[in-house]
C-alpha positions as protocol buffer text, in pm:
chain_id: "A"
residue {
  index: 1
  type: MET
  ca { x: 12329 y: 8830 z: 5200 }
}
residue {
  index: 2
  type: SER
  ca { x: 12358 y: 8464 z: 5297 }
}
residue {
  index: 3
  type: ALA
  ca { x: 12050 y: 8266 z: 5405 }
}
residue {
  index: 4
  type: ALA
  ca { x: 12203 y: 8214 z: 5750 }
}
residue {
  index: 5
  type: ARG
  ca { x: 12266 y: 8587 z: 5800 }
}
residue {
  index: 6
  type: GLY
  ca { x: 11913 y: 8661 z: 5680 }
}
residue {
  index: 7
  type: LEU
  ca { x: 11767 y: 8422 z: 5937 }
}
residue {
  index: 8
  type: VAL
  ca { x: 11974 y: 8579 z: 6214 }
}
residue {
  index: 9
  type: MET
  ca { x: 11847 y: 8926 z: 6123 }
}
residue {
  index: 10
  type: VAL
  ca { x: 11487 y: 8808 z: 6118 }
}
residue {
  index: 11
  type: GLU
  ca { x: 11531 y: 8639 z: 6454 }
}
residue {
  index: 12
  type: GLN
  ca { x: 11681 y: 8955 z: 6604 }
}
residue {
  index: 13
  type: ARG
  ca { x: 11399 y: 9167 z: 6466 }
}
residue {
  index: 14
  type: LEU
  ca { x: 11134 y: 8933 z: 6605 }
}
residue {
  index: 15
  type: ARG
  ca { x: 11309 y: 8923 z: 6941 }
}
residue {
  index: 16
  type: ARG
  ca { x: 11297 y: 9303 z: 6968 }
}
residue {
  index: 17
  type: ILE
  ca { x: 10927 y: 9303 z: 6888 }
}
residue {
  index: 18
  type: ILE
  ca { x: 10807 y: 9023 z: 7115 }
}
residue {
  index: 19
  type: SER
  ca { x: 11058 y: 9024 z: 7399 }
}
residue {
  index: 20
  type: PRO
  ca { x: 10835 y: 9225 z: 7634 }
}
residue {
  index: 21
  type: LEU
  ca { x: 10560 y: 8968 z: 7578 }
}
residue {
  index: 22
  type: LEU
  ca { x: 10781 y: 8674 z: 7673 }
}
residue {
  index: 23
  type: ILE
  ca { x: 10734 y: 8772 z: 8036 }
}
residue {
  index: 24
  type: VAL
  ca { x: 10384 y: 8628 z: 8007 }
}
residue {
  index: 25
  type: GLY
  ca { x: 10510 y: 8279 z: 8087 }
}
residue {
  index: 26
  type: SER
  ca { x: 10624 y: 8363 z: 8439 }
}
residue {
  index: 27
  type: LEU
  ca { x: 10396 y: 8651 z: 8534 }
}
residue {
  index: 28
  type: VAL
  ca { x: 10060 y: 8594 z: 8373 }
}
residue {
  index: 29
  type: GLY
  ca { x: 9861 y: 8275 z: 8399 }
}
residue {
  index: 30
  type: GLY
  ca { x: 9593 y: 8173 z: 8155 }
}
residue {
  index: 31
  type: PRO
  ca { x: 9518 y: 8363 z: 7834 }
}
residue {
  index: 32
  type: ALA
  ca { x: 9698 y: 8693 z: 7789 }
}
residue {
  index: 33
  type: HIS
  ca { x: 9739 y: 8936 z: 7504 }
}
residue {
  index: 34
  type: ALA
  ca { x: 9925 y: 9254 z: 7418 }
}
residue {
  index: 35
  type: GLN
  ca { x: 9737 y: 9549 z: 7562 }
}
residue {
  index: 36
  type: PHE
  ca { x: 9879 y: 9780 z: 7297 }
}
residue {
  index: 37
  type: GLY
  ca { x: 10009 y: 9609 z: 6988 }
}
residue {
  index: 38
  type: VAL
  ca { x: 10290 y: 9853 z: 6903 }
}
residue {
  index: 39
  type: PRO
  ca { x: 10629 y: 9736 z: 7035 }
}
residue {
  index: 40
  type: TRP
  ca { x: 10894 y: 9966 z: 7172 }
}
residue {
  index: 41
  type: ARG
  ca { x: 11182 y: 10006 z: 6928 }
}
residue {
  index: 42
  type: HIS
  ca { x: 11400 y: 10206 z: 7165 }
}
residue {
  index: 43
  type: THR
  ca { x: 11467 y: 10230 z: 7538 }
}
residue {
  index: 44
  type: PRO
  ca { x: 11171 y: 10424 z: 7682 }
}
residue {
  index: 45
  type: MET
  ca { x: 11255 y: 10696 z: 7932 }
}
residue {
  index: 46
  type: VAL
  ca { x: 11028 y: 10729 z: 8237 }
}
residue {
  index: 47
  type: VAL
  ca { x: 10912 y: 11046 z: 8414 }
}
residue {
  index: 48
  type: VAL
  ca { x: 10724 y: 11039 z: 8745 }
}
residue {
  index: 49
  type: VAL
  ca { x: 10504 y: 11340 z: 8819 }
}
residue {
  index: 50
  type: SER
  ca { x: 10394 y: 11376 z: 9181 }
}
residue {
  index: 51
  type: ALA
  ca { x: 10342 y: 11608 z: 9473 }
}
residue {
  index: 52
  type: GLY
  ca { x: 10650 y: 11673 z: 9682 }
}
residue {
  index: 53
  type: GLY
  ca { x: 10736 y: 11392 z: 9923 }
}
residue {
  index: 54
  type: ASP
  ca { x: 10496 y: 11137 z: 9774 }
}
residue {
  index: 55
  type: PRO
  ca { x: 10622 y: 10800 z: 9908 }
}
residue {
  index: 56
  type: ARG
  ca { x: 10494 y: 10625 z: 9597 }
}
residue {
  index: 57
  type: SER
  ca { x: 10778 y: 10780 z: 9395 }
}
residue {
  index: 58
  type: ARG
  ca { x: 11020 y: 10518 z: 9526 }
}
residue {
  index: 59
  type: LEU
  ca { x: 10768 y: 10248 z: 9433 }
}
residue {
  index: 60
  type: VAL
  ca { x: 10802 y: 10352 z: 9069 }
}
residue {
  index: 61
  type: ASP
  ca { x: 11178 y: 10300 z: 9096 }
}
residue {
  index: 62
  type: GLU
  ca { x: 11112 y: 9953 z: 9241 }
}
residue {
  index: 63
  type: ALA
  ca { x: 10865 y: 9872 z: 8961 }
}
residue {
  index: 64
  type: VAL
  ca { x: 11113 y: 9976 z: 8690 }
}
residue {
  index: 65
  type: ALA
  ca { x: 11385 y: 9768 z: 8856 }
}
residue {
  index: 66
  type: PHE
  ca { x: 11147 y: 9471 z: 8872 }
}
residue {
  index: 67
  type: TRP
  ca { x: 11068 y: 9481 z: 8500 }
}
residue {
  index: 68
  type: ASN
  ca { x: 11431 y: 9533 z: 8402 }
}
residue {
  index: 69
  type: LYS
  ca { x: 11540 y: 9237 z: 8614 }
}
residue {
  index: 70
  type: THR
  ca { x: 11260 y: 9026 z: 8469 }
}
residue {
  index: 71
  type: GLN
  ca { x: 11368 y: 9114 z: 8117 }
}
residue {
  index: 72
  type: ALA
  ca { x: 11728 y: 9026 z: 8201 }
}
residue {
  index: 73
  type: ASP
  ca { x: 11618 y: 8696 z: 8355 }
}
residue {
  index: 74
  type: ILE
  ca { x: 11446 y: 8587 z: 8033 }
}
residue {
  index: 75
  type: GLY
  ca { x: 11740 y: 8693 z: 7816 }
}
residue {
  index: 76
  type: SER
  ca { x: 11571 y: 8994 z: 7662 }
}
residue {
  index: 77
  type: ARG
  ca { x: 11773 y: 9304 z: 7574 }
}
residue {
  index: 78
  type: PHE
  ca { x: 11473 y: 9531 z: 7624 }
}
residue {
  index: 79
  type: ARG
  ca { x: 11502 y: 9765 z: 7923 }
}
residue {
  index: 80
  type: LEU
  ca { x: 11312 y: 10057 z: 8064 }
}
residue {
  index: 81
  type: GLY
  ca { x: 11533 y: 10365 z: 8074 }
}
residue {
  index: 82
  type: SER
  ca { x: 11623 y: 10608 z: 8347 }
}
residue {
  index: 83
  type: VAL
  ca { x: 11357 y: 10748 z: 8580 }
}
residue {
  index: 84
  type: THR
  ca { x: 11323 y: 11124 z: 8634 }
}
residue {
  index: 85
  type: HIS
  ca { x: 11109 y: 11261 z: 8917 }
}
residue {
  index: 86
  type: ILE
  ca { x: 10921 y: 11588 z: 8873 }
}
residue {
  index: 87
  type: VAL
  ca { x: 10723 y: 11774 z: 9142 }
}
residue {
  index: 88
  type: GLN
  ca { x: 10436 y: 11975 z: 8996 }
}
residue {
  index: 89
  type: LEU
  ca { x: 10063 y: 12030 z: 9009 }
}
residue {
  index: 90
  type: MET
  ca { x: 9866 y: 11730 z: 8891 }
}
residue {
  index: 91
  type: PRO
  ca { x: 9620 y: 11752 z: 8598 }
}
residue {
  index: 92
  type: GLU
  ca { x: 9360 y: 11577 z: 8816 }
}
residue {
  index: 93
  type: GLU
  ca { x: 9052 y: 11638 z: 8600 }
}
residue {
  index: 94
  type: ALA
  ca { x: 9233 y: 11527 z: 8287 }
}
residue {
  index: 95
  type: LEU
  ca { x: 9348 y: 11208 z: 8459 }
}
residue {
  index: 96
  type: LYS
  ca { x: 8996 y: 11126 z: 8574 }
}
residue {
  index: 97
  type: SER
  ca { x: 8864 y: 11192 z: 8226 }
}
residue {
  index: 98
  type: LEU
  ca { x: 9127 y: 10974 z: 8058 }
}
residue {
  index: 99
  type: SER
  ca { x: 9064 y: 10694 z: 8308 }
}
residue {
  index: 100
  type: GLN
  ca { x: 8697 y: 10688 z: 8214 }
}
residue {
  index: 101
  type: SER
  ca { x: 8782 y: 10707 z: 7845 }
}
residue {
  index: 102
  type: VAL
  ca { x: 9035 y: 10420 z: 7861 }
}
residue {
  index: 103
  type: LEU
  ca { x: 8791 y: 10198 z: 8052 }
}
residue {
  index: 104
  type: GLY
  ca { x: 8516 y: 10256 z: 7801 }
}
residue {
  index: 105
  type: ALA
  ca { x: 8727 y: 10278 z: 7486 }
}
residue {
  index: 106
  type: LEU
  ca { x: 8644 y: 10049 z: 7196 }
}
residue {
  index: 107
  type: GLY
  ca { x: 8782 y: 10251 z: 6908 }
}
residue {
  index: 108
  type: GLY
  ca { x: 9046 y: 10446 z: 7098 }
}
residue {
  index: 109
  type: ALA
  ca { x: 9050 y: 10674 z: 7402 }
}
residue {
  index: 110
  type: ASP
  ca { x: 8998 y: 11049 z: 7390 }
}
residue {
  index: 111
  type: ILE
  ca { x: 9317 y: 11206 z: 7528 }
}
residue {
  index: 112
  type: PRO
  ca { x: 9261 y: 11536 z: 7714 }
}
residue {
  index: 113
  type: GLN
  ca { x: 9472 y: 11828 z: 7597 }
}
residue {
  index: 114
  type: ALA
  ca { x: 9659 y: 11845 z: 7930 }
}
residue {
  index: 115
  type: LEU
  ca { x: 9789 y: 11490 z: 7878 }
}
residue {
  index: 116
  type: ARG
  ca { x: 9894 y: 11522 z: 7516 }
}
residue {
  index: 117
  type: ASP
  ca { x: 10264 y: 11526 z: 7435 }
}
residue {
  index: 118
  type: PRO
  ca { x: 10372 y: 11422 z: 7787 }
}
residue {
  index: 119
  type: PRO
  ca { x: 10735 y: 11487 z: 7892 }
}
residue {
  index: 120
  type: ALA
  ca { x: 10867 y: 11130 z: 7848 }
}
residue {
  index: 121
  type: ASP
  ca { x: 10806 y: 10807 z: 7661 }
}
residue {
  index: 122
  type: ILE
  ca { x: 10625 y: 10683 z: 7972 }
}
residue {
  index: 123
  type: THR
  ca { x: 10490 y: 10946 z: 8210 }
}
residue {
  index: 124
  type: ILE
  ca { x: 10349 y: 10825 z: 8542 }
}
residue {
  index: 125
  type: TYR
  ca { x: 10116 y: 11060 z: 8729 }
}
residue {
  index: 126
  type: LEU
  ca { x: 10082 y: 10982 z: 9100 }
}
residue {
  index: 127
  type: SER
  ca { x: 9740 y: 11138 z: 9144 }
}
residue {
  index: 128
  type: GLN
  ca { x: 9554 y: 11249 z: 9455 }
}
residue {
  index: 129
  type: SER
  ca { x: 9216 y: 11175 z: 9295 }
}
residue {
  index: 130
  type: GLU
  ca { x: 8977 y: 10881 z: 9294 }
}
residue {
  index: 131
  type: PHE
  ca { x: 8966 y: 10697 z: 8963 }
}
residue {
  index: 132
  type: VAL
  ca { x: 9061 y: 10356 z: 8824 }
}
residue {
  index: 133
  type: SER
  ca { x: 9436 y: 10343 z: 8762 }
}
residue {
  index: 134
  type: PHE
  ca { x: 9513 y: 10312 z: 8392 }
}
residue {
  index: 135
  type: THR
  ca { x: 9771 y: 10308 z: 8117 }
}
residue {
  index: 136
  type: GLY
  ca { x: 9674 y: 10535 z: 7833 }
}
residue {
  index: 137
  type: PRO
  ca { x: 9716 y: 10467 z: 7463 }
}
residue {
  index: 138
  type: PHE
  ca { x: 10006 y: 10583 z: 7251 }
}
residue {
  index: 139
  type: ASP
  ca { x: 9966 y: 10944 z: 7149 }
}
residue {
  index: 140
  type: ALA
  ca { x: 10078 y: 11077 z: 6813 }
}
residue {
  index: 141
  type: ASN
  ca { x: 10438 y: 11074 z: 6934 }
}
residue {
  index: 142
  type: MET
  ca { x: 10416 y: 10714 z: 7057 }
}
residue {
  index: 143
  type: LYS
  ca { x: 10417 y: 10816 z: 7424 }
}
residue {
  index: 144
  type: ARG
  ca { x: 10221 y: 10658 z: 7709 }
}
residue {
  index: 145
  type: VAL
  ca { x: 10051 y: 10802 z: 8016 }
}
residue {
  index: 146
  type: ILE
  ca { x: 9998 y: 10606 z: 8337 }
}
residue {
  index: 147
  type: GLY
  ca { x: 9754 y: 10742 z: 8593 }
}
residue {
  index: 148
  type: ILE
  ca { x: 9770 y: 10605 z: 8948 }
}
residue {
  index: 149
  type: ARG
  ca { x: 9474 y: 10641 z: 9184 }
}
residue {
  index: 150
  type: GLY
  ca { x: 9521 y: 10854 z: 9497 }
}
residue {
  index: 151
  type: ALA
  ca { x: 9695 y: 10677 z: 9784 }
}
residue {
  index: 152
  type: GLN
  ca { x: 9425 y: 10770 z: 10034 }
}
residue {
  index: 153
  type: PHE
  ca { x: 9152 y: 10579 z: 9849 }
}
residue {
  index: 154
  type: ALA
  ca { x: 9084 y: 10209 z: 9903 }
}
residue {
  index: 155
  type: PRO
  ca { x: 9237 y: 9973 z: 9811 }
}
residue {
  index: 156
  type: MET
  ca { x: 9547 y: 10185 z: 9741 }
}
residue {
  index: 157
  type: ASN
  ca { x: 9579 y: 10249 z: 10115 }
}
residue {
  index: 158
  type: LEU
  ca { x: 9624 y: 9877 z: 10185 }
}
residue {
  index: 159
  type: PRO
  ca { x: 9978 y: 9743 z: 10232 }
}
residue {
  index: 160
  type: ASN
  ca { x: 10153 y: 9624 z: 9915 }
}
residue {
  index: 161
  type: VAL
  ca { x: 9872 y: 9734 z: 9682 }
}
residue {
  index: 162
  type: ALA
  ca { x: 10029 y: 10053 z: 9546 }
}
residue {
  index: 163
  type: LEU
  ca { x: 10354 y: 9877 z: 9451 }
}
residue {
  index: 164
  type: ASN
  ca { x: 10168 y: 9611 z: 9255 }
}
residue {
  index: 165
  type: VAL
  ca { x: 9929 y: 9853 z: 9086 }
}
residue {
  index: 166
  type: ILE
  ca { x: 10220 y: 10067 z: 8966 }
}
residue {
  index: 167
  type: THR
  ca { x: 10408 y: 9757 z: 8847 }
}
residue {
  index: 168
  type: HIS
  ca { x: 10091 y: 9623 z: 8678 }
}
residue {
  index: 169
  type: GLU
  ca { x: 10032 y: 9947 z: 8489 }
}
residue {
  index: 170
  type: LEU
  ca { x: 10396 y: 9964 z: 8387 }
}
residue {
  index: 171
  type: GLY
  ca { x: 10350 y: 9611 z: 8252 }
}
residue {
  index: 172
  type: HIS
  ca { x: 10081 y: 9748 z: 8021 }
}
residue {
  index: 173
  type: ALA
  ca { x: 10316 y: 10027 z: 7915 }
}
residue {
  index: 174
  type: ILE
  ca { x: 10573 y: 9774 z: 7792 }
}
residue {
  index: 175
  type: GLY
  ca { x: 10310 y: 9575 z: 7604 }
}
residue {
  index: 176
  type: LEU
  ca { x: 10143 y: 9323 z: 7835 }
}
residue {
  index: 177
  type: GLY
  ca { x: 9770 y: 9267 z: 7853 }
}
residue {
  index: 178
  type: HIS
  ca { x: 9538 y: 9126 z: 8118 }
}
residue {
  index: 179
  type: ASN
  ca { x: 9487 y: 8763 z: 8209 }
}
residue {
  index: 180
  type: SER
  ca { x: 9235 y: 8585 z: 8431 }
}
residue {
  index: 181
  type: ASP
  ca { x: 9457 y: 8428 z: 8700 }
}
residue {
  index: 182
  type: PRO
  ca { x: 9407 y: 8613 z: 9033 }
}
residue {
  index: 183
  type: SER
  ca { x: 9747 y: 8493 z: 9158 }
}
residue {
  index: 184
  type: LYS
  ca { x: 9932 y: 8677 z: 8879 }
}
residue {
  index: 185
  type: LEU
  ca { x: 10044 y: 9037 z: 8849 }
}
residue {
  index: 186
  type: MET
  ca { x: 9868 y: 9109 z: 8519 }
}
residue {
  index: 187
  type: CYS
  ca { x: 9524 y: 8976 z: 8616 }
}
residue {
  index: 188
  type: GLY
  ca { x: 9251 y: 9227 z: 8532 }
}
residue {
  index: 189
  type: ARG
  ca { x: 8940 y: 9316 z: 8339 }
}
residue {
  index: 190
  type: PRO
  ca { x: 8728 y: 9149 z: 8212 }
}
residue {
  index: 191
  type: ALA
  ca { x: 8825 y: 8896 z: 8483 }
}
residue {
  index: 192
  type: PRO
  ca { x: 8703 y: 8989 z: 8833 }
}
residue {
  index: 193
  type: CYS
  ca { x: 9060 y: 9051 z: 8958 }
}
residue {
  index: 194
  type: ARG
  ca { x: 9094 y: 9382 z: 9141 }
}
residue {
  index: 195
  type: PRO
  ca { x: 9381 y: 9559 z: 9318 }
}
residue {
  index: 196
  type: ALA
  ca { x: 9269 y: 9455 z: 9667 }
}
residue {
  index: 197
  type: LEU
  ca { x: 9401 y: 9106 z: 9584 }
}
residue {
  index: 198
  type: PHE
  ca { x: 9754 y: 9250 z: 9600 }
}
residue {
  index: 199
  type: ARG
  ca { x: 9717 y: 9318 z: 9974 }
}
residue {
  index: 200
  type: SER
  ca { x: 10002 y: 9171 z: 10175 }
}
residue {
  index: 201
  type: ASP
  ca { x: 10181 y: 9253 z: 10496 }
}
residue {
  index: 202
  type: THR
  ca { x: 10504 y: 9150 z: 10322 }
}
residue {
  index: 203
  type: PRO
  ca { x: 10599 y: 9390 z: 10042 }
}
residue {
  index: 204
  type: HIS
  ca { x: 10646 y: 9201 z: 9715 }
}
residue {
  index: 205
  type: VAL
  ca { x: 10543 y: 9202 z: 9349 }
}
residue {
  index: 206
  type: SER
  ca { x: 10294 y: 8929 z: 9262 }
}
residue {
  index: 207
  type: ARG
  ca { x: 10419 y: 8678 z: 9006 }
}
């Protein structure tokens, strides 16, 4: 193998690993880091689990389209895959438990049995319960779980908040961490940024 070809292969490999993190420049101000350090090496499929008629389902489609457009804009070949919508009963207690575990995890979250081996690479549960929205860690099969707080609880009932929370959590699922700039989508703990800052009478994703 020639030196030039070797360099090209290394560059391609690095691009696949870090391309989701390149979004940081336009979407996250200040220090940012990978939330989960394992890169996607394939196109992750997305499943949305919700009650029938949940209006947030279309917000997931918008969030996926946002991240795919952002990746295209920066020249990355990484994309989120197709979105499948499933109507079924929600594992509410398991979601609340995993939310608490993710928030307090230092050495890894404890994944409840009901959320192990989820149906897709990224499974988004549109809950009816009150907990802090979260993106769970990779399970043994390298899958992620996103739990979204119930729409009736503040600040999720404020205009524009649910769209941004879903997009924010999906950002974690593709590898982005928090930053400390309240004007940016990925602002979050330990900074004092909270979802209420996404409130807007004009629907849009914060950049």
